[in-house]
VOMAR-767925 format. One line per field, with one value per residue (C-alpha): residue in three letters; chain; x, y, z. Coordinates in nm, 4 decimals. Layout:
! VOMAR-767925
resn	(ala	...)
chain	(A	...)
u	(X	...)
v	(Y	...)
w	(Z	...)
! end
This chain:
! VOMAR-767925
resn	(val	val	val	pro	his	ser	val	arg	ser	ala	thr	thr	val	ile	cys	pro	ser	glu	ala	thr	ala	gly	ala	val	gly	arg	ile	met	gly	val	pro	ser	glu	arg	cys	arg	val	ile	pro	his	gly	val	glu	ala	gln	phe	ala	leu	pro	val	thr	glu	glu	thr	arg	ala	glu	thr	arg	gln	arg	tyr	ala	leu	pro	glu	arg	tyr	ile	leu	gln	val	gly	thr	val	gln	pro	arg	lys	asn	tyr	ile	ala	thr	leu	arg	ala	leu	ala	arg	ile	pro	ala	ala	glu	arg	ile	pro	leu	leu	ile	ala	gly	gly	leu	gly	trp	gly	tyr	glu	pro	val	ile	glu	ala	val	glu	arg	phe	gly	leu	arg	ser	trp	val	arg	phe	leu	gly	tyr	val	gly	pro	gly	glu	leu	pro	gln	leu	tyr	gln	leu	ala	arg	val	val	ala	phe	pro	ser	tyr	asp	glu	gly	phe	gly	leu	pro	ile	leu	glu	ala	phe	ala	ala	gly	val	pro	val	ala	ala	ser	thr	ala	gly	ala	ile	pro	glu	val	ala	ala	asp	ala	ala	leu	leu	ser	pro	pro	asp	asp	glu	val	thr	leu	ala	glu	asn	leu	leu	arg	leu	ile	ser	asp	glu	ser	leu	arg	glu	arg	gln	ile	glu	ala	gly	arg	leu	arg	ala	ala	gly	tyr	thr	trp	ala	ala	ser	ala	ala	ala	his	ala	arg	ala	tyr	arg	glu	ala	ala	ala	ala)
chain	(A	A	A	A	A	A	A	A	A	A	A	A	A	A	A	A	A	A	A	A	A	A	A	A	A	A	A	A	A	A	A	A	A	A	A	A	A	A	A	A	A	A	A	A	A	A	A	A	A	A	A	A	A	A	A	A	A	A	A	A	A	A	A	A	A	A	A	A	A	A	A	A	A	A	A	A	A	A	A	A	A	A	A	A	A	A	A	A	A	A	A	A	A	A	A	A	A	A	A	A	A	A	A	A	A	A	A	A	A	A	A	A	A	A	A	A	A	A	A	A	A	A	A	A	A	A	A	A	A	A	A	A	A	A	A	A	A	A	A	A	A	A	A	A	A	A	A	A	A	A	A	A	A	A	A	A	A	A	A	A	A	A	A	A	A	A	A	A	A	A	A	A	A	A	A	A	A	A	A	A	A	A	A	A	A	A	A	A	A	A	A	A	A	A	A	A	A	A	A	A	A	A	A	A	A	A	A	A	A	A	A	A	A	A	A	A	A	A	A	A	A	A	A	A	A	A	A	A	A	A	A	A	A	A	A	A	A	A	A	A	A	A	A)
u	(0.0000	0.2745	0.4908	0.2159	0.0932	0.4471	0.5193	0.1977	0.2452	0.6169	0.7414	1.0073	1.0383	1.3960	1.4269	1.7479	1.6404	1.3922	1.2400	1.1692	1.0321	0.7965	0.6811	0.6184	0.4039	0.2092	0.1576	0.1257	0.0044	0.2908	0.3338	0.6647	0.7586	0.7751	1.0140	1.3861	1.6093	1.9419	2.1417	2.3393	2.7175	2.9600	3.2209	3.5769	3.6993	3.5508	3.7939	4.1019	4.3633	4.3785	4.7246	4.8273	4.8521	4.4929	4.3757	4.5420	4.3889	4.0417	4.0756	4.1814	3.9142	3.6311	3.7990	3.7366	3.7684	4.0013	3.7067	3.3484	3.0238	2.9214	2.5693	2.5242	2.2045	1.9643	1.8248	1.4621	1.2271	1.2888	1.6572	1.5645	1.8318	1.6400	1.7010	2.0740	2.0493	1.8538	2.1113	2.3992	2.2377	2.2162	2.5898	2.7763	2.9662	3.2957	3.2482	3.0594	3.2164	3.0817	2.8246	2.8932	2.6020	2.6929	2.3811	2.1804	1.8715	1.5628	1.1925	1.0960	1.4487	1.3416	1.2691	1.6243	1.7715	1.5371	1.6306	1.9989	1.9114	1.6512	1.8902	2.1751	2.3959	2.4946	2.8649	2.8398	2.6700	2.7876	2.5996	2.8472	2.5885	2.6180	2.9556	3.0585	3.1856	3.5432	3.5579	3.2994	3.5353	3.7785	3.5018	3.4000	3.7527	3.8289	3.5068	3.4988	3.1515	2.8651	2.5050	2.2204	1.8926	1.6542	1.2818	1.2921	1.5430	1.4979	1.8648	2.0885	2.3997	2.5772	2.5990	2.8084	3.0122	3.0985	3.1786	3.4092	3.5792	3.6507	3.4106	3.1736	2.8020	2.5126	2.1896	1.8189	1.6208	1.3952	1.3411	1.6275	1.8908	1.9105	1.9189	2.2162	2.4035	2.3410	2.5535	2.8204	2.6339	2.4858	2.1117	1.8260	1.4644	1.4468	1.2683	1.4945	1.7444	1.8519	1.9953	2.1268	2.3196	2.4568	2.5610	2.7286	2.9177	3.0316	3.1593	3.3358	3.5142	3.5364	3.8415	3.7867	3.4288	3.5379	3.7914	3.5366	3.2742	3.5193	3.6375	3.2790	3.1871	3.4743	3.3768	3.0142	3.0985	3.3190	3.0095	2.8408	3.0043	2.8685	3.0131	2.7956	2.4965	2.5454	2.5779	2.2565	2.0759	2.1923	2.0615	1.7272	1.6968	1.7753	1.5236	1.2543	1.3149	1.2868	0.9668)
v	(0.0000	0.2457	0.1952	0.2434	0.5573	0.6975	0.6232	0.7806	1.0961	1.1435	1.4243	1.1940	0.8163	0.6954	0.3579	0.1628	0.0639	0.1342	-0.2067	-0.1062	0.2307	0.0514	-0.1811	0.1152	0.2712	-0.0476	-0.1631	0.1658	0.3979	0.6452	0.8601	0.8063	1.1738	1.1304	0.8328	0.9028	0.6134	0.6139	0.2913	0.1355	0.1205	-0.1628	-0.1645	-0.1127	-0.4081	-0.6553	-0.5354	-0.5232	-0.7905	-1.0715	-1.1837	-1.5446	-1.5729	-1.4525	-1.6840	-1.9784	-1.8848	-1.8543	-2.1854	-2.3553	-2.1909	-2.2960	-2.6084	-2.4671	-2.6835	-2.5646	-2.4574	-2.3911	-2.2150	-1.9543	-1.8352	-1.5567	-1.4703	-1.5904	-1.9344	-1.8515	-1.9111	-1.5744	-1.6540	-1.9624	-2.1954	-2.4936	-2.3738	-2.3743	-2.7265	-2.8473	-2.6886	-2.8424	-3.1858	-3.1461	-3.0847	-3.4129	-3.5249	-3.5150	-3.1428	-3.0458	-2.8427	-2.7972	-2.5342	-2.3281	-2.1348	-1.8283	-1.7218	-1.7999	-2.0193	-1.8028	-1.8742	-2.1622	-2.3059	-2.6676	-2.7519	-2.6486	-2.8934	-3.1634	-3.0899	-3.1480	-3.5031	-3.5565	-3.4592	-3.6700	-3.3676	-3.4244	-3.4441	-3.1418	-2.8788	-2.7053	-2.4553	-2.2091	-2.0095	-1.6341	-1.5000	-1.1596	-0.8685	-0.9330	-1.2714	-1.2424	-1.0716	-1.3627	-1.6153	-1.4259	-1.3912	-1.7595	-1.8714	-1.9960	-1.8544	-1.6911	-1.8101	-1.5648	-1.6992	-1.5040	-1.4819	-1.1112	-0.8481	-0.4801	-0.4339	-0.7415	-0.6279	-0.9691	-0.9274	-0.6117	-0.7689	-1.0593	-0.8247	-0.6160	-0.9329	-1.0485	-1.3440	-1.4204	-1.4409	-1.6581	-1.4888	-1.4657	-1.2182	-1.1271	-0.7910	-0.5433	-0.8031	-0.7269	-0.3558	-0.3963	-0.6723	-0.5651	-0.7844	-0.8474	-1.1589	-1.4591	-1.4419	-1.6924	-1.7005	-1.7992	-2.1280	-2.2294	-2.4555	-2.6020	-2.2709	-2.1931	-2.5229	-2.4385	-2.0908	-2.2223	-2.4857	-2.2324	-1.9996	-2.2874	-2.4222	-2.1614	-1.9495	-1.7030	-1.6400	-1.6110	-1.3416	-1.1408	-1.1622	-1.0811	-0.7684	-0.6630	-0.7190	-0.5101	-0.2225	-0.2539	-0.2512	0.0553	0.2565	0.1913	0.3707	0.4608	0.8106	0.8701	0.7142	0.9348	1.2492	1.1647	1.1036	1.4401	1.6164	1.4368	1.5408	1.9052	1.9143	1.7495	1.9946	2.2888	2.1645)
w	(0.0000	0.0961	-0.2129	-0.4761	-0.2967	-0.2737	-0.6379	-0.7628	-0.5559	-0.6279	-0.8498	-0.9940	-0.9850	-1.0325	-1.2079	-1.2793	-1.6321	-1.9098	-1.8377	-1.4779	-1.5870	-1.8242	-1.5455	-1.3140	-1.5837	-1.6570	-1.2994	-1.1120	-1.3840	-1.3536	-1.6675	-1.8470	-1.8112	-1.4324	-1.4559	-1.4644	-1.5711	-1.3852	-1.4216	-1.1406	-1.1484	-1.0924	-0.8176	-0.9396	-0.7316	-0.9803	-1.2469	-1.0241	-1.1051	-0.8515	-0.7441	-0.7860	-0.4082	-0.3652	-0.6431	-0.4708	-0.1346	-0.2867	-0.4700	-0.1484	0.0689	-0.1597	-0.2996	-0.6461	-0.9563	-1.2299	-1.4479	-1.3445	-1.4319	-1.1749	-1.1007	-0.8464	-0.6610	-0.3941	-0.4741	-0.5527	-0.8485	-1.0190	-1.0666	-1.2724	-1.1396	-1.2725	-1.6302	-1.5574	-1.4179	-1.7202	-1.9494	-1.7543	-1.7813	-2.1597	-2.1960	-2.2576	-1.9495	-2.1386	-2.2049	-1.8892	-1.6093	-1.2539	-1.1575	-0.8460	-0.6951	-0.4879	-0.3004	0.0081	0.0049	-0.0439	-0.0677	-0.2936	-0.3065	-0.2531	-0.6205	-0.7082	-0.4580	-0.5867	-0.9480	-0.8762	-0.7699	-1.0419	-1.3219	-1.1791	-1.1108	-0.7499	-0.8380	-1.0723	-0.8551	-0.5384	-0.3230	-0.1743	0.0190	0.0539	-0.0578	0.0744	-0.1368	-0.0293	-0.2026	-0.4793	-0.7298	-0.7060	-0.7650	-1.0773	-1.2107	-1.1604	-1.3335	-1.6910	-1.7610	-1.5695	-1.6116	-1.5516	-1.6991	-1.4726	-1.5397	-1.4616	-1.3571	-1.2870	-1.3725	-1.3394	-1.1537	-1.1666	-1.5452	-1.5079	-1.2283	-1.4574	-1.7466	-1.5275	-1.4008	-1.7555	-1.7606	-2.0515	-1.9729	-2.0915	-1.9829	-2.0589	-2.2654	-1.9721	-1.8051	-1.8206	-1.9091	-2.2845	-2.2041	-1.9694	-2.1526	-2.5150	-2.7436	-2.4789	-2.3530	-2.5302	-2.4685	-2.4881	-2.3633	-1.9943	-2.0658	-2.3553	-2.1811	-2.5175	-2.6374	-2.2891	-2.2956	-2.6400	-2.5263	-2.2126	-2.4073	-2.6685	-2.3960	-2.2237	-2.5303	-2.8094	-2.7277	-3.0115	-2.9043	-2.5416	-2.6257	-2.8235	-2.5508	-2.2732	-2.4548	-2.5317	-2.1683	-2.0342	-2.2637	-2.1576	-1.7857	-1.8270	-1.9176	-1.5825	-1.2884	-0.9470	-0.9889	-1.2940	-1.1181	-0.8100	-1.0223	-1.2097	-0.8800	-0.7471	-1.0593	-1.0261	-0.6608	-0.7395	-1.0246	-0.8125	-0.5275	-0.7668	-0.9312)
! end
């Protein structure tokens, strides 16, 4: 009750993406001229080089395999972990690499645990639980590919974190993901685990494609800074106060 009332009465509604602004208009009836799109930024630490000593410590702490797929986010239905599991099961065992899930167990997590057993992936999937900001950059940088097949995202910060860390991304076409990722990620519909499996396998094995996507991702991430986001917020506040 409070949020819809606040949104409808606000002079300016700040949204992190055009997709979110569109949803605010559709769901809450806010005119587009009152929505201001100000994207998030990505922390610089994700792009900072990790020393070999730190890499070794992180590998030992988490018992990391040499190559792995990483998916970041709370384990809940919206994050579509089951699509990742279905895709992983479709990849031939000889070409498959483990999936590491960095995120706490949220509401509705049980089907994900059950799917690991149902698809015969017990030895291929590990739940790391919540990983703090001090160690998350290393997990990204050591990953072979990041999966992000969400059903909906108002922005999709893990995409930019992966880009900044120099890791290619296979994501969905839902919500703000195409807006944020553009052509720097390989995209597929959230329920299309066949194409997701193909995209993951290509990013695991095709070195030429990996290099192109990594470079595109770094360039994409460079355009999203918290300094620019903060400056845009300050301008929006001043304009709203003067209205």
